C-alpha positions in Angstrom: -11.5 -47.5 -10.0 -13.3 -50.2 -8.1 -12.9 -48.2 -4.8 -14.2 -45.1 -6.6 -17.3 -47.0 -7.9 -18.0 -48.5 -4.4 -17.7 -45.0 -2.9 -20.2 -43.6 -5.4 -22.7 -46.4 -4.8 -22.2 -45.9 -1.0 -22.8 -42.2 -1.4 -25.9 -42.8 -3.5 -27.5 -45.1 -0.9 -26.6 -42.6 1.9 -28.3 -39.8 -0.1 -31.4 -41.9 -0.7 -31.6 -42.7 3.0 -31.2 -39.0 4.0 -33.9 -38.0 1.4 -36.3 -40.6 2.8 -35.7 -39.5 6.4 -36.2 -35.9 5.4 -39.5 -36.8 3.7 -40.6 -38.7 6.8 -40.0 -35.6 8.9 -41.4 -32.9 6.5 -44.4 -34.6 5.0 -46.5 -34.7 8.2 -46.2 -31.0 8.5 -47.1 -30.5 4.8 -50.2 -32.8 5.4 -51.3 -30.7 8.3 -51.2 -27.5 6.2 -53.0 -29.1 3.3 -55.6 -30.5 5.6 -56.2 -27.1 7.1 -57.1 -25.7 3.6 -59.2 -28.7 2.6 -63.0 -28.5 2.5 -64.5 -30.1 5.6 -66.9 -32.4 3.6 -64.0 -33.6 1.5 -62.0 -34.4 4.7 -64.9 -36.4 6.1 -65.6 -38.2 2.9 -62.0 -39.0 1.7 -59.9 -38.5 4.8 -56.5 -36.7 4.8 -54.8 -36.3 1.4 -51.9 -34.5 -0.1 -54.1 -33.9 -3.2 -57.6 -32.9 -2.0 -60.6 -32.6 -4.3 -61.7 -29.3 -2.9 -59.9 -26.5 -1.1 -61.4 -24.1 1.5 -59.9 -21.2 3.5 -62.9 -21.2 6.0 -60.8 -22.5 8.8 -58.4 -19.6 8.6 -61.3 -17.1 8.1 -62.7 -18.4 11.4 -59.3 -18.0 13.1 -58.9 -14.5 11.7 -62.2 -13.5 13.3 -60.6 -14.2 16.6 -57.7 -12.0 15.5 -57.5 -9.7 18.6 -57.4 -12.7 21.0 -54.8 -14.5 18.8 -52.5 -11.4 18.6 -52.6 -10.9 22.3 -51.9 -14.6 22.9 -49.0 -14.5 20.5 -47.7 -11.5 22.3 -47.9 -13.2 25.7 -46.2 -16.4 24.3 -43.4 -14.5 22.5 -42.7 -12.5 25.7 -42.7 -15.5 27.9 -40.6 -17.5 25.5 -37.9 -14.8 25.2 -37.8 -13.9 28.8 -38.0 -17.5 30.0 -35.3 -18.7 27.6 -32.9 -15.9 28.7 -33.5 -16.7 32.4 -33.3 -20.4 31.8 -30.0 -20.2 30.0 -28.5 -17.6 32.4 -29.4 -19.7 35.5 -28.3 -22.9 33.8 -24.9 -21.5 32.8 -24.3 -19.9 36.2 -25.1 -23.2 37.8 -23.1 -25.3 35.4 -19.9 -23.3 35.5 -19.1 -23.9 39.2 -19.6 -27.6 38.7 -16.7 -27.5 36.2 -14.2 -26.1 38.8 -12.1 -29.1 40.0 -11.3 -27.3 43.3 -14.9 -26.7 44.2 -15.6 -28.5 47.5 -18.1 -31.3 47.2 -18.4 -30.9 43.5 -19.4 -34.5 42.9 -22.1 -34.3 45.6 -23.5 -31.1 44.1 -23.6 -32.7 40.6 -25.4 -35.7 42.0 -28.0 -33.4 43.7 -28.6 -31.8 40.3 -29.0 -35.2 38.7 -31.3 -36.4 41.5 -33.9 -33.8 40.6 -34.3 -35.4 37.2 -35.5 -38.6 38.9 -37.6 -37.3 41.8 -39.7 -34.3 42.6 -42.2 -33.1 45.1 -45.2 -34.0 43.0 -47.9 -31.9 41.4 -50.1 -31.1 44.4 -47.2 -29.9 46.7 -45.8 -27.9 43.8 -49.1 -26.2 43.1 -49.7 -25.3 46.7 -46.2 -23.9 47.0 -46.5 -21.7 44.0 -50.1 -20.5 44.7 -50.1 -20.2 48.5 -46.5 -19.1 49.2 -45.2 -17.5 45.9 -48.6 -16.1 44.9 -48.1 -16.5 41.2 -51.7 -17.5 40.3 -53.1 -15.3 37.5 -49.8 -13.5 37.0 -47.2 -13.7 34.2 -44.9 -15.5 36.6 -47.2 -18.5 36.4 -46.0 -19.0 32.8 -42.4 -18.4 33.7 -41.5 -20.2 36.9 -43.1 -23.6 37.3 -41.2 -26.5 35.7 -39.5 -24.5 33.0 -37.3 -21.9 34.7 -34.3 -24.2 35.5 -33.6 -27.6 33.9 -31.3 -30.1 35.4 -30.7 -31.6 32.0 -29.6 -28.3 30.6 -27.2 -27.8 33.5 -25.6 -31.2 33.0 -25.3 -30.8 29.3 -23.8 -27.3 29.6 -21.4 -28.6 32.3 -20.3 -31.4 30.0 -19.6 -29.1 27.2 -17.6 -26.7 29.3 -15.5 -29.6 30.6 -14.8 -31.2 27.3 -14.6 -28.3 24.9 -12.9 -25.5 26.8 -9.2 -26.3 27.5 -8.0 -26.0 31.1 -5.1 -23.9 29.8 -7.4 -21.1 29.1 -8.7 -21.0 32.6 -5.1 -21.1 34.0 -4.0 -18.3 31.6 -7.0 -16.2 32.7 -6.1 -16.8 36.4 -2.5 -15.8 35.8 -3.7 -12.5 34.2 -5.6 -11.8 37.4 -9.1 -12.7 36.2 -11.6 -13.8 38.8 -14.3 -16.4 38.3 -16.9 -13.9 37.1 -14.4 -12.4 34.6 -13.5 -15.9 33.4 -17.2 -16.8 33.1 -18.1 -13.7 31.0 -14.9 -13.4 28.9 -13.9 -17.0 28.4 -16.7 -19.5 29.1 -19.7 -17.7 27.6 -18.1 -16.8 24.2 -16.6 -20.4 23.8 -19.8 -22.0 25.0 -22.1 -20.3 22.5 -23.0 -23.5 20.6 -24.3 -25.4 23.7 -26.0 -22.3 25.0 -27.8 -21.7 21.8 -28.8 -25.4 21.6 -30.1 -25.5 25.2 -31.8 -22.2 24.5 -33.6 -23.8 21.6 -34.8 -26.6 23.9 -35.9 -24.1 26.5 -37.6 -21.9 23.9 -39.5 -24.9 22.5 -40.6 -25.9 26.0 -41.9 -22.4 26.8 -43.6 -22.1 23.4 -45.4 -25.4 23.5 -46.3 -25.2 27.2 -49.9 -25.1 28.1 -50.0 -27.0 31.4 -48.9 -23.9 33.4 -51.7 -21.9 32.0 -54.1 -24.7 32.7 -53.1 -25.0 36.3 -52.4 -21.4 37.3 -54.6 -19.2 35.1 -58.3 -19.0 35.7 -61.2 -16.6 35.3 -61.3 -13.5 33.2 -58.0 -12.2 34.7 -56.2 -15.5 33.9 -57.6 -15.7 30.3 -56.1 -12.4 29.5 -52.7 -14.0 30.1 -53.4 -17.1 27.9 -50.6 -17.9 25.6 -51.2 -19.2 22.1 -51.3 -22.8 23.2 -53.9 -22.2 25.9 -56.0 -20.0 23.6 -55.9 -22.6 20.8 -56.8 -25.4 23.2 -59.7 -23.3 24.5 -60.8 -22.6 20.9 -60.8 -26.4 20.1 -62.8 -27.1 23.3 -65.3 -24.4 22.4 -65.7 -25.7 18.8 -66.2 -29.3 20.0 -68.9 -28.1 22.4 -70.6 -26.0 19.8 -70.5 -28.8 17.2 -71.8 -31.4 19.7 -75.4 -30.4 19.0 -76.1 -29.1 22.5 -76.7 -25.6 21.2 -80.3 -25.4 20.0 -82.1 -23.1 17.6 -80.7 -21.4 14.5 -77.4 -20.7 16.2 -77.0 -24.4 16.8 -77.8 -25.3 13.2 -75.1 -22.9 12.0 -72.6 -24.0 14.5 -73.1 -27.6 13.5 -71.7 -26.7 10.1 -68.4 -25.6 11.5 -65.4 -27.3 9.8 -64.0 -28.7 13.1 -61.4 -31.0 11.6 -59.8 -28.4 9.3 -59.9 -25.8 12.1 -57.9 -28.1 14.3 -55.3 -28.5 11.6 -55.2 -24.8 11.0 -54.7 -24.2 14.7 -51.9 -26.7 14.8 -50.2 -25.2 11.8 -50.4 -21.7 13.2 -48.8 -22.9 16.5 -45.9 -24.5 14.6 -45.2 -21.8 12.1 -43.0 -19.5 14.1 -40.7 -22.4 15.1 -40.2 -23.2 11.4 -39.1 -19.6 10.8 -36.6 -19.5 13.7 -35.1 -22.9 13.6 -33.0 -22.5 10.3 -31.1 -19.6 11.9 -30.1 -21.7 14.9 -29.4 -25.0 13.1 -25.6 -24.7 12.9 -25.3 -24.0 16.6 -27.8 -26.8 17.4 -25.8 -29.4 15.4 -22.5 -28.5 17.0 -23.8 -28.0 20.5 -25.8 -31.2 20.9 -22.9 -33.3 19.5 -20.2 -31.8 21.8 -22.4 -31.3 24.8 -23.4 -35.0 24.8 -19.8 -36.1 25.5 -19.5 -37.4 29.1 -17.6 -35.0 31.4 
């Protein structure tokens, strides 16, 4: 009975801790949404609050007026995220699998070279010159796909560790006895059994592509480049435009109207719109994420 009572108290405290941690994670997002539908004057007067005195949908009305641009930007971001994630996971898995083969010559040296790229790189200026002058990706969709995000050394090493620790060597030996080559083993054995880590790394890659705005900042310019703006670049441009218009530098009647723009609530609405699709997708990938990140972190 004493052990049972102790276990119940222990379970109660664990539940309390988990509830508090959940609230710490969730409440900031709730506050962002509530702030986005709070009247601008109320925000200025009282600050951010979960229970505002006055609500207003003007921020979302302003964003809806930019509907065509936002829809196009969402389309670009969704395309880049899907294509980029598929390419990232495909290349990462294809690179990770050979590093798990114990008979591969210089396997340790190759693994070190992959790890080395996590510590050192060529720098921003040489990278920019290479992509612009030699690969000619400026103002093309490849500018959003290739630089910095196409292949991740961290993903390669995590996938490699998962393959080594979670797929028994006996399966590889059995496949070889049946006459399977490396490509057959990779597609029929490794990929199906590696689904948890692939989905987990795919989530990381998808988040990186979705939230990226630096590639658009560096490699997209002019009217042609702005047509390829993703949602993050467009929202960043909208915030910059709003800050300029609300700075008082615009004179006349237009300047007076612009000065009334709810800049704070618009920023919150923009942030919420950028986060919303991730909230929708994440629950469907959570079970793979939990399993993959736990097993993939085991040292190989």
